[in-house]
C-alpha positions as a printed Julia matrix, in Angstrom:
104×3 Matrix{Float64}:
  -0.36  -13.5     6.31
  -0.79  -11.15    9.26
  -4.51  -11.02    9.85
  -6.69  -11.48    6.8
  -4.71   -9.17    4.56
  -1.89  -10.58    2.48
   1.74   -9.56    2.66
   4.02   -9.41   -0.38
   7.74   -8.84   -0.29
   9.03   -8.51   -3.86
   8.79   -5.82   -6.5
   7.99   -8.43   -9.17
   4.8    -9.43   -7.37
   3.89   -5.78   -6.84
   4.44   -5.05  -10.54
   2.09   -7.89  -11.45
  -0.54   -6.56   -9.02
  -0.22   -3.08  -10.5
  -0.56   -4.49  -14.03
  -3.76   -6.2   -12.86
  -5.18   -2.88  -11.63
  -4.28   -2.69   -7.94
  -4.5     0.76   -6.32
  -1.16    1.58   -4.64
  -1.36    3.66   -1.46
   1.85    5.21   -0.12
   1.55    5.71    3.65
   4.71    7.81    3.99
   4.64   11.55    4.6
   4.2    13.98    1.7
   7.9    14.93    1.59
   8.96   11.3     1.18
   6.2    10.72   -1.39
   7.27   13.75   -3.42
  10.85   12.45   -3.48
   9.65    9.26   -5.2
   6.83    6.74   -5.16
   5.37    3.77   -7.0
   3.69    5.01  -10.21
   0.01    5.76   -9.77
   0.18    5.79   -5.97
  -2.18    7.77   -3.77
  -0.43    9.44   -0.82
  -2.06    9.29    2.6
  -0.96    8.8     6.18
  -2.72    5.79    7.69
  -5.04    7.9     9.83
  -6.47    9.52    6.69
  -6.46    6.53    4.35
 -10.25    6.06    4.49
 -10.79    9.56    3.13
  -8.13    9.06    0.44
  -9.94    5.94   -0.77
 -13.49    7.22   -0.32
 -14.39    6.71   -3.99
 -12.51    3.41   -4.37
 -14.8     0.37   -4.4
 -14.27   -1.9    -1.4
 -13.82   -4.84   -3.76
 -10.76   -3.28   -5.46
  -7.26   -4.52   -4.69
  -5.56   -2.03   -2.38
  -1.77   -2.23   -2.17
  -0.43   -0.47    0.94
   3.22    0.35    1.39
   5.53    2.62    3.34
   9.26    3.12    3.57
   9.85   -0.62    4.0
  10.42   -2.94    6.88
   7.06   -3.38    8.55
   6.08   -0.11   10.22
   3.22   -0.3    12.73
   1.36    2.5    10.89
   1.24    0.37    7.75
  -0.24   -2.57    9.62
  -2.74   -0.23   11.29
  -3.81    1.05    7.87
  -4.33   -2.5     6.59
  -6.36   -3.53    9.63
  -8.45   -0.34    9.41
  -9.28   -0.9     5.75
 -10.36   -4.45    6.47
 -12.44   -3.31    9.43
 -14.55   -1.04    7.19
 -15.06   -3.69    4.52
 -12.18   -3.58    2.03
 -11.82   -7.22    1.02
  -8.57   -7.25   -0.98
  -5.94   -5.47    1.09
  -2.32   -6.32    0.37
   0.64   -4.97    2.33
   3.97   -4.58    0.52
   6.42   -5.22    3.34
   9.44   -4.26    1.21
   7.89   -0.87    0.58
   9.52    2.01   -1.23
  13.06    0.88   -0.3
  12.57   -2.47   -2.05
  10.72   -1.0    -5.03
  13.28    1.75   -5.57
  16.22   -0.68   -5.55
  14.42   -3.32   -7.64
  13.28   -1.0   -10.41
  16.4     1.12  -10.95
């Protein structure tokens, strides 16, 4: 745990979170997102993530991810969401790289 938000590292855990209704947020750029993303994901760079989630209740589970490997922008997004009151922020450290390999 890096702050109050949780970190997950495996696609199996992410799949279970998605099945339970988590909102996936892809923090990569639009070109990377268009090339492939976790089903149902919202695309937003971390600096715009609050606007992208404006209608999402702060009690919902938010699953942030990027390319994979622990990018500082992804941590910044998680800290920012917590700072404005999102209470269930989860960061998928494995990101798209792990998901893409695990679900092929």
